[in-house]
N, CA, C and O atoms as CSV, one atom per row, in Angstrom:
chain,resi,resn,atom,element,x,y,z
A,1,MET,N,N,20.339,-26.058,-3.038
A,1,MET,CA,C,21.360,-25.284,-3.712
A,1,MET,C,C,20.791,-23.910,-4.058
A,1,MET,O,O,19.761,-23.831,-4.727
A,2,PRO,N,N,21.429,-22.834,-3.622
A,2,PRO,CA,C,20.908,-21.492,-3.903
A,2,PRO,C,C,21.016,-21.147,-5.378
A,2,PRO,O,O,21.939,-21.562,-6.078
A,3,ARG,N,N,20.037,-20.372,-5.823
A,3,ARG,CA,C,20.083,-19.943,-7.220
A,3,ARG,C,C,21.090,-18.818,-7.370
A,3,ARG,O,O,21.358,-18.078,-6.423
A,4,PRO,N,N,21.640,-18.697,-8.556
A,4,PRO,CA,C,22.577,-17.594,-8.777
A,4,PRO,C,C,21.830,-16.253,-8.703
A,4,PRO,O,O,20.663,-16.158,-9.084
A,5,LYS,N,N,22.511,-15.244,-8.217
A,5,LYS,CA,C,21.911,-13.927,-8.079
A,5,LYS,C,C,21.695,-13.316,-9.458
A,5,LYS,O,O,22.604,-13.278,-10.287
A,6,ARG,N,N,20.471,-12.839,-9.687
A,6,ARG,CA,C,20.143,-12.212,-10.960
A,6,ARG,C,C,20.437,-10.724,-10.873
A,6,ARG,O,O,20.309,-10.118,-9.810
A,7,SER,N,N,20.826,-10.148,-11.985
A,7,SER,CA,C,21.016,-8.702,-12.007
A,7,SER,C,C,20.062,-8.118,-13.047
A,7,SER,O,O,19.768,-8.740,-14.068
A,8,PHE,N,N,19.601,-6.933,-12.765
A,8,PHE,CA,C,18.629,-6.277,-13.633
A,8,PHE,C,C,19.198,-4.951,-14.106
A,8,PHE,O,O,19.856,-4.236,-13.349
A,9,SER,N,N,18.940,-4.635,-15.350
A,9,SER,CA,C,19.446,-3.386,-15.915
A,9,SER,C,C,18.725,-2.201,-15.274
A,9,SER,O,O,17.606,-2.343,-14.781
A,10,PRO,N,N,19.357,-1.053,-15.282
A,10,PRO,CA,C,18.698,0.147,-14.755
A,10,PRO,C,C,17.385,0.453,-15.485
A,10,PRO,O,O,16.434,0.941,-14.874
A,11,GLU,N,N,17.334,0.171,-16.774
A,11,GLU,CA,C,16.116,0.411,-17.550
A,11,GLU,C,C,14.977,-0.489,-17.059
A,11,GLU,O,O,13.839,-0.045,-16.910
A,12,PHE,N,N,15.307,-1.756,-16.813
A,12,PHE,CA,C,14.299,-2.695,-16.315
A,12,PHE,C,C,13.772,-2.223,-14.964
A,12,PHE,O,O,12.564,-2.240,-14.725
A,13,ARG,N,N,14.670,-1.805,-14.088
A,13,ARG,CA,C,14.272,-1.325,-12.761
A,13,ARG,C,C,13.365,-0.106,-12.880
A,13,ARG,O,O,12.334,-0.028,-12.213
A,14,ARG,N,N,13.752,0.851,-13.738
A,14,ARG,CA,C,12.933,2.057,-13.918
A,14,ARG,C,C,11.536,1.711,-14.408
A,14,ARG,O,O,10.547,2.247,-13.909
A,15,GLU,N,N,11.456,0.816,-15.383
A,15,GLU,CA,C,10.148,0.448,-15.934
A,15,GLU,C,C,9.295,-0.282,-14.889
A,15,GLU,O,O,8.084,-0.071,-14.824
A,16,ALA,N,N,9.913,-1.129,-14.083
A,16,ALA,CA,C,9.177,-1.841,-13.031
A,16,ALA,C,C,8.639,-0.849,-12.003
A,16,ALA,O,O,7.482,-0.938,-11.591
A,17,VAL,N,N,9.479,0.092,-11.595
A,17,VAL,CA,C,9.051,1.108,-10.620
A,17,VAL,C,C,7.948,1.969,-11.223
A,17,VAL,O,O,6.993,2.331,-10.535
A,18,LYS,N,N,8.076,2.295,-12.497
A,18,LYS,CA,C,7.074,3.109,-13.176
A,18,LYS,C,C,5.703,2.425,-13.160
A,18,LYS,O,O,4.682,3.092,-12.993
A,19,LEU,N,N,5.675,1.107,-13.333
A,19,LEU,CA,C,4.400,0.387,-13.282
A,19,LEU,C,C,3.734,0.544,-11.916
A,19,LEU,O,O,2.513,0.671,-11.828
A,20,VAL,N,N,4.522,0.535,-10.877
A,20,VAL,CA,C,3.972,0.670,-9.521
A,20,VAL,C,C,3.542,2.110,-9.254
A,20,VAL,O,O,2.427,2.351,-8.790
A,21,ILE,N,N,4.413,3.055,-9.541
A,21,ILE,CA,C,4.164,4.459,-9.200
A,21,ILE,C,C,3.133,5.100,-10.131
A,21,ILE,O,O,2.114,5.613,-9.668
A,22,ASP,N,N,3.387,5.071,-11.416
A,22,ASP,CA,C,2.537,5.793,-12.370
A,22,ASP,C,C,1.168,5.155,-12.547
A,22,ASP,O,O,0.181,5.859,-12.760
A,23,GLU,N,N,1.095,3.839,-12.463
A,23,GLU,CA,C,-0.173,3.154,-12.683
A,23,GLU,C,C,-0.852,2.748,-11.381
A,23,GLU,O,O,-1.912,2.123,-11.399
A,24,SER,N,N,-0.241,3.102,-10.250
A,24,SER,CA,C,-0.798,2.784,-8.925
A,24,SER,C,C,-1.144,1.300,-8.792
A,24,SER,O,O,-2.204,0.937,-8.283
A,25,ARG,N,N,-0.242,0.469,-9.254
A,25,ARG,CA,C,-0.453,-0.976,-9.173
A,25,ARG,C,C,0.256,-1.524,-7.947
A,25,ARG,O,O,1.310,-1.016,-7.564
A,26,PRO,N,N,-0.309,-2.558,-7.325
A,26,PRO,CA,C,0.344,-3.161,-6.159
A,26,PRO,C,C,1.681,-3.801,-6.520
A,26,PRO,O,O,1.834,-4.401,-7.584
A,27,ILE,N,N,2.636,-3.662,-5.621
A,27,ILE,CA,C,3.965,-4.241,-5.820
A,27,ILE,C,C,3.857,-5.740,-6.042
A,27,ILE,O,O,4.557,-6.296,-6.887
A,28,VAL,N,N,2.987,-6.393,-5.293
A,28,VAL,CA,C,2.822,-7.845,-5.400
A,28,VAL,C,C,2.468,-8.251,-6.835
A,28,VAL,O,O,3.049,-9.186,-7.386
A,29,ASP,N,N,1.511,-7.539,-7.429
A,29,ASP,CA,C,1.060,-7.880,-8.785
A,29,ASP,C,C,2.155,-7.641,-9.819
A,29,ASP,O,O,2.392,-8.481,-10.687
A,30,VAL,N,N,2.815,-6.503,-9.723
A,30,VAL,CA,C,3.866,-6.182,-10.702
A,30,VAL,C,C,5.030,-7.163,-10.567
A,30,VAL,O,O,5.563,-7.639,-11.569
A,31,ALA,N,N,5.423,-7.464,-9.327
A,31,ALA,CA,C,6.526,-8.401,-9.121
A,31,ALA,C,C,6.201,-9.770,-9.714
A,31,ALA,O,O,7.034,-10.383,-10.382
A,32,ARG,N,N,4.986,-10.240,-9.464
A,32,ARG,CA,C,4.580,-11.544,-9.995
A,32,ARG,C,C,4.587,-11.517,-11.523
A,32,ARG,O,O,5.056,-12.457,-12.165
A,33,GLU,N,N,4.069,-10.443,-12.093
A,33,GLU,CA,C,4.004,-10.310,-13.550
A,33,GLU,C,C,5.392,-10.306,-14.186
A,33,GLU,O,O,5.595,-10.874,-15.260
A,34,LEU,N,N,6.345,-9.660,-13.513
A,34,LEU,CA,C,7.697,-9.550,-14.069
A,34,LEU,C,C,8.617,-10.691,-13.642
A,34,LEU,O,O,9.735,-10.809,-14.143
A,35,GLY,N,N,8.153,-11.524,-12.727
A,35,GLY,CA,C,8.964,-12.651,-12.284
A,35,GLY,C,C,10.115,-12.264,-11.368
A,35,GLY,O,O,11.183,-12.876,-11.402
A,36,ILE,N,N,9.887,-11.242,-10.551
A,36,ILE,CA,C,10.914,-10.824,-9.592
A,36,ILE,C,C,10.327,-10.875,-8.187
A,36,ILE,O,O,9.110,-10.953,-8.020
A,37,GLY,N,N,11.176,-10.831,-7.196
A,37,GLY,CA,C,10.718,-10.891,-5.816
A,37,GLY,C,C,10.038,-9.604,-5.382
A,37,GLY,O,O,10.406,-8.509,-5.808
A,38,GLU,N,N,9.019,-9.764,-4.509
A,38,GLU,CA,C,8.310,-8.596,-3.994
A,38,GLU,C,C,9.256,-7.678,-3.222
A,38,GLU,O,O,9.186,-6.456,-3.346
A,39,GLY,N,N,10.126,-8.268,-2.437
A,39,GLY,CA,C,11.073,-7.476,-1.654
A,39,GLY,C,C,12.018,-6.686,-2.538
A,39,GLY,O,O,12.353,-5.540,-2.237
A,40,THR,N,N,12.443,-7.299,-3.623
A,40,THR,CA,C,13.340,-6.620,-4.560
A,40,THR,C,C,12.653,-5.400,-5.160
A,40,THR,O,O,13.200,-4.298,-5.145
A,41,LEU,N,N,11.449,-5.608,-5.689
A,41,LEU,CA,C,10.715,-4.492,-6.289
A,41,LEU,C,C,10.358,-3.456,-5.227
A,41,LEU,O,O,10.413,-2.253,-5.482
A,42,GLY,N,N,9.994,-3.926,-4.045
A,42,GLY,CA,C,9.669,-2.996,-2.965
A,42,GLY,C,C,10.839,-2.099,-2.615
A,42,GLY,O,O,10.650,-0.912,-2.352
A,43,SER,N,N,12.041,-2.646,-2.609
A,43,SER,CA,C,13.218,-1.825,-2.299
A,43,SER,C,C,13.499,-0.829,-3.424
A,43,SER,O,O,13.928,0.295,-3.164
A,44,TRP,N,N,13.261,-1.235,-4.662
A,44,TRP,CA,C,13.453,-0.304,-5.781
A,44,TRP,C,C,12.470,0.862,-5.672
A,44,TRP,O,O,12.838,2.019,-5.876
A,45,VAL,N,N,11.222,0.542,-5.350
A,45,VAL,CA,C,10.191,1.580,-5.228
A,45,VAL,C,C,10.522,2.502,-4.055
A,45,VAL,O,O,10.415,3.722,-4.180
A,46,ALA,N,N,10.920,1.936,-2.928
A,46,ALA,CA,C,11.268,2.752,-1.757
A,46,ALA,C,C,12.429,3.676,-2.076
A,46,ALA,O,O,12.410,4.848,-1.701
A,47,ARG,N,N,13.440,3.161,-2.766
A,47,ARG,CA,C,14.594,3.981,-3.143
A,47,ARG,C,C,14.160,5.113,-4.077
A,47,ARG,O,O,14.602,6.252,-3.931
A,48,TYR,N,N,13.291,4.788,-5.037
A,48,TYR,CA,C,12.803,5.809,-5.964
A,48,TYR,C,C,12.060,6.903,-5.197
A,48,TYR,O,O,12.288,8.092,-5.419
A,49,ARG,N,N,11.181,6.495,-4.306
A,49,ARG,CA,C,10.406,7.486,-3.541
A,49,ARG,C,C,11.311,8.336,-2.660
A,49,ARG,O,O,11.092,9.539,-2.516
A,50,ARG,N,N,12.311,7.721,-2.079
A,50,ARG,CA,C,13.250,8.468,-1.237
A,50,ARG,C,C,14.047,9.464,-2.088
A,50,ARG,O,O,14.234,10.614,-1.690
A,51,ASP,N,N,14.509,9.022,-3.250
A,51,ASP,CA,C,15.311,9.882,-4.122
A,51,ASP,C,C,14.495,10.958,-4.831
A,51,ASP,O,O,15.038,11.990,-5.226
A,52,HIS,N,N,13.187,10.721,-4.996
A,52,HIS,CA,C,12.337,11.658,-5.730
A,52,HIS,C,C,11.223,12.218,-4.853
A,52,HIS,O,O,10.132,12.511,-5.343
A,53,ALA,N,N,11.490,12.365,-3.576
A,53,ALA,CA,C,10.481,12.895,-2.655
A,53,ALA,C,C,10.016,14.265,-3.122
A,53,ALA,O,O,10.830,15.121,-3.469
A,54,GLY,N,N,8.718,14.467,-3.130
A,54,GLY,CA,C,8.159,15.749,-3.543
A,54,GLY,C,C,7.942,15.886,-5.029
A,54,GLY,O,O,7.362,16.874,-5.479
A,55,GLU,N,N,8.394,14.917,-5.802
A,55,GLU,CA,C,8.239,14.999,-7.257
A,55,GLU,C,C,6.987,14.290,-7.760
A,55,GLU,O,O,6.592,14.461,-8.913
A,56,GLU,N,N,6.363,13.494,-6.895
A,56,GLU,CA,C,5.173,12.783,-7.340
A,56,GLU,C,C,4.044,13.779,-7.566
A,56,GLU,O,O,3.934,14.762,-6.833
A,57,PRO,N,N,3.207,13.540,-8.564
A,57,PRO,CA,C,2.152,14.497,-8.875
A,57,PRO,C,C,1.139,14.610,-7.733
A,57,PRO,O,O,0.886,13.657,-6.996
A,58,ALA,N,N,0.573,15.807,-7.617
A,58,ALA,CA,C,-0.442,16.036,-6.594
A,58,ALA,C,C,-1.699,15.231,-6.934
A,58,ALA,O,O,-1.904,14.822,-8.076
A,59,LEU,N,N,-2.522,15.019,-5.925
A,59,LEU,CA,C,-3.757,14.265,-6.140
A,59,LEU,C,C,-4.719,15.061,-7.013
A,59,LEU,O,O,-4.797,16.286,-6.917
A,60,SER,N,N,-5.443,14.355,-7.857
A,60,SER,CA,C,-6.464,15.005,-8.673
A,60,SER,C,C,-7.687,15.291,-7.800
A,60,SER,O,O,-7.754,14.849,-6.653
A,61,VAL,N,N,-8.631,16.016,-8.338
A,61,VAL,CA,C,-9.855,16.338,-7.603
A,61,VAL,C,C,-10.584,15.048,-7.230
A,61,VAL,O,O,-11.053,14.906,-6.101
A,62,ASN,N,N,-10.679,14.120,-8.161
A,62,ASN,CA,C,-11.357,12.848,-7.886
A,62,ASN,C,C,-10.623,12.044,-6.815
A,62,ASN,O,O,-11.254,11.439,-5.948
A,63,GLU,N,N,-9.305,12.037,-6.874
A,63,GLU,CA,C,-8.517,11.304,-5.879
A,63,GLU,C,C,-8.677,11.926,-4.499
A,63,GLU,O,O,-8.773,11.211,-3.501
A,64,ARG,N,N,-8.707,13.259,-4.435
A,64,ARG,CA,C,-8.903,13.934,-3.149
A,64,ARG,C,C,-10.275,13.615,-2.559
A,64,ARG,O,O,-10.404,13.370,-1.359
A,65,GLU,N,N,-11.290,13.620,-3.411
A,65,GLU,CA,C,-12.639,13.294,-2.938
A,65,GLU,C,C,-12.698,11.851,-2.445
A,65,GLU,O,O,-13.292,11.571,-1.404
A,66,ARG,N,N,-12.093,10.953,-3.183
A,66,ARG,CA,C,-12.060,9.538,-2.770
A,66,ARG,C,C,-11.317,9.388,-1.446
A,66,ARG,O,O,-11.735,8.614,-0.586
A,67,LEU,N,N,-10.234,10.112,-1.280
A,67,LEU,CA,C,-9.488,10.075,-0.027
A,67,LEU,C,C,-10.351,10.563,1.126
A,67,LEU,O,O,-10.349,9.955,2.196
A,68,ARG,N,N,-11.093,11.658,0.923
A,68,ARG,CA,C,-11.998,12.152,1.969
A,68,ARG,C,C,-13.055,11.115,2.319
A,68,ARG,O,O,-13.365,10.918,3.494
A,69,GLN,N,N,-13.613,10.446,1.306
A,69,GLN,CA,C,-14.623,9.407,1.558
A,69,GLN,C,C,-14.031,8.265,2.372
A,69,GLN,O,O,-14.656,7.787,3.319
A,70,LEU,N,N,-12.842,7.831,2.013
A,70,LEU,CA,C,-12.206,6.731,2.733
A,70,LEU,C,C,-11.858,7.120,4.166
A,70,LEU,O,O,-11.995,6.311,5.084
A,71,GLU,N,N,-11.410,8.357,4.355
A,71,GLU,CA,C,-11.112,8.815,5.707
A,71,GLU,C,C,-12.377,8.867,6.558
A,71,GLU,O,O,-12.355,8.472,7.723
A,72,ARG,N,N,-13.484,9.352,5.983
A,72,ARG,CA,C,-14.761,9.402,6.694
A,72,ARG,C,C,-15.219,7.986,7.049
A,72,ARG,O,O,-15.647,7.729,8.174
A,73,GLU,N,N,-15.127,7.081,6.090
A,73,GLU,CA,C,-15.522,5.695,6.326
A,73,GLU,C,C,-14.662,5.061,7.423
A,73,GLU,O,O,-15.170,4.319,8.263
A,74,THR,N,N,-13.379,5.351,7.412
A,74,THR,CA,C,-12.479,4.819,8.440
A,74,THR,C,C,-12.877,5.323,9.819
A,74,THR,O,O,-12.915,4.551,10.777
A,75,ARG,N,N,-13.176,6.629,9.926
A,75,ARG,CA,C,-13.615,7.183,11.217
A,75,ARG,C,C,-14.879,6.492,11.711
A,75,ARG,O,O,-14.977,6.124,12.881
A,76,GLU,N,N,-15.855,6.318,10.805
A,76,GLU,CA,C,-17.120,5.675,11.182
A,76,GLU,C,C,-16.894,4.235,11.629
A,76,GLU,O,O,-17.478,3.794,12.619
A,77,LEU,N,N,-16.061,3.510,10.915
A,77,LEU,CA,C,-15.796,2.118,11.281
A,77,LEU,C,C,-15.077,2.014,12.619
A,77,LEU,O,O,-15.337,1.098,13.399
A,78,ARG,N,N,-14.174,2.949,12.884
A,78,ARG,CA,C,-13.489,2.951,14.182
A,78,ARG,C,C,-14.471,3.218,15.311
A,78,ARG,O,O,-14.393,2.585,16.364
A,79,MET,N,N,-15.404,4.159,15.101
A,79,MET,CA,C,-16.404,4.445,16.135
A,79,MET,C,C,-17.300,3.227,16.366
A,79,MET,O,O,-17.595,2.883,17.511
A,80,GLU,N,N,-17.730,2.579,15.296
A,80,GLU,CA,C,-18.549,1.375,15.425
A,80,GLU,C,C,-17.786,0.285,16.170
A,80,GLU,O,O,-18.350,-0.406,17.018
A,81,ASN,N,N,-16.529,0.137,15.857
A,81,ASN,CA,C,-15.697,-0.875,16.496
A,81,ASN,C,C,-15.582,-0.602,18.001
A,81,ASN,O,O,-15.694,-1.524,18.809
A,82,GLU,N,N,-15.363,0.648,18.372
A,82,GLU,CA,C,-15.281,1.005,19.792
A,82,GLU,C,C,-16.606,0.722,20.496
A,82,GLU,O,O,-16.617,0.193,21.607
A,83,PHE,N,N,-17.711,1.068,19.861
A,83,PHE,CA,C,-19.025,0.805,20.435
A,83,PHE,C,C,-19.236,-0.684,20.665
A,83,PHE,O,O,-19.707,-1.102,21.723
A,84,LEU,N,N,-18.878,-1.484,19.655
A,84,LEU,CA,C,-19.067,-2.931,19.776
A,84,LEU,C,C,-18.164,-3.522,20.856
A,84,LEU,O,O,-18.566,-4.457,21.548
A,85,LYS,N,N,-16.966,-2.997,21.010
A,85,LYS,CA,C,-16.081,-3.468,22.081
A,85,LYS,C,C,-16.703,-3.186,23.438
A,85,LYS,O,O,-16.695,-4.043,24.321
A,86,LYS,N,N,-17.247,-1.974,23.606
A,86,LYS,CA,C,-17.868,-1.612,24.882
A,86,LYS,C,C,-19.111,-2.454,25.132
A,86,LYS,O,O,-19.352,-2.899,26.254
A,87,ALA,N,N,-19.897,-2.669,24.085
A,87,ALA,CA,C,-21.098,-3.487,24.233
A,87,ALA,C,C,-20.728,-4.930,24.585
A,87,ALA,O,O,-21.374,-5.547,25.433
A,88,ALA,N,N,-19.707,-5.460,23.947
A,88,ALA,CA,C,-19.288,-6.835,24.239
A,88,ALA,C,C,-18.790,-6.943,25.671
A,88,ALA,O,O,-19.067,-7.933,26.348
A,89,ALA,N,N,-18.062,-5.943,26.141
A,89,ALA,CA,C,-17.578,-5.958,27.526
A,89,ALA,C,C,-18.745,-5.886,28.495
A,89,ALA,O,O,-18.739,-6.558,29.526
A,90,TYR,N,N,-19.742,-5.080,28.173
A,90,TYR,CA,C,-20.919,-4.956,29.037
A,90,TYR,C,C,-21.665,-6.288,29.122
A,90,TYR,O,O,-22.003,-6.739,30.216
A,91,PHE,N,N,-21.919,-6.912,27.990
A,91,PHE,CA,C,-22.681,-8.160,27.975
A,91,PHE,C,C,-21.863,-9.351,28.447
A,91,PHE,O,O,-22.429,-10.384,28.805
A,92,ALA,N,N,-20.549,-9.224,28.453
A,92,ALA,CA,C,-19.708,-10.325,28.935
A,92,ALA,C,C,-19.718,-10.399,30.459
A,92,ALA,O,O,-19.430,-11.448,31.035
A,93,ARG,N,N,-20.055,-9.271,31.120
A,93,ARG,CA,C,-20.127,-9.289,32.583
A,93,ARG,C,C,-21.294,-10.140,33.014
A,93,ARG,O,O,-22.271,-10.289,32.280
A,94,ASP,N,N,-21.197,-10.693,34.191
A,94,ASP,CA,C,-22.260,-11.532,34.734
A,94,ASP,C,C,-23.357,-10.621,35.277
A,94,ASP,O,O,-23.142,-9.918,36.264
A,95,HIS,N,N,-24.537,-10.625,34.640
A,95,HIS,CA,C,-25.654,-9.781,35.036
A,95,HIS,C,C,-26.737,-10.613,35.715
A,95,HIS,O,O,-27.700,-11.029,35.070
A,96,ARG,N,N,-26.586,-10.845,36.965
A,96,ARG,CA,C,-27.604,-11.630,37.697
A,96,ARG,C,C,-28.243,-10.809,38.747
A,96,ARG,O,O,-29.119,-11.295,39.462
């Protein structure tokens, strides 16, 4: 038997979205904490971002530096991954 559809006040929705956006918390965690579905909260967040595009605050100096570090690490890991793929292909060939 399906459960009855729950409705949430606009204030509740705003506060839930605020937890995700302002505190940079994962949707999964906030949804679980508030007892709502991840998809529901995800759609609220997506709608907020679509309606408020360009209004989110710019990255701080620390956030920009962290982003650069993560991008550098991602590049290095991709290069290592490509190398290992080539090495595995080389050693997988029959060398007799």
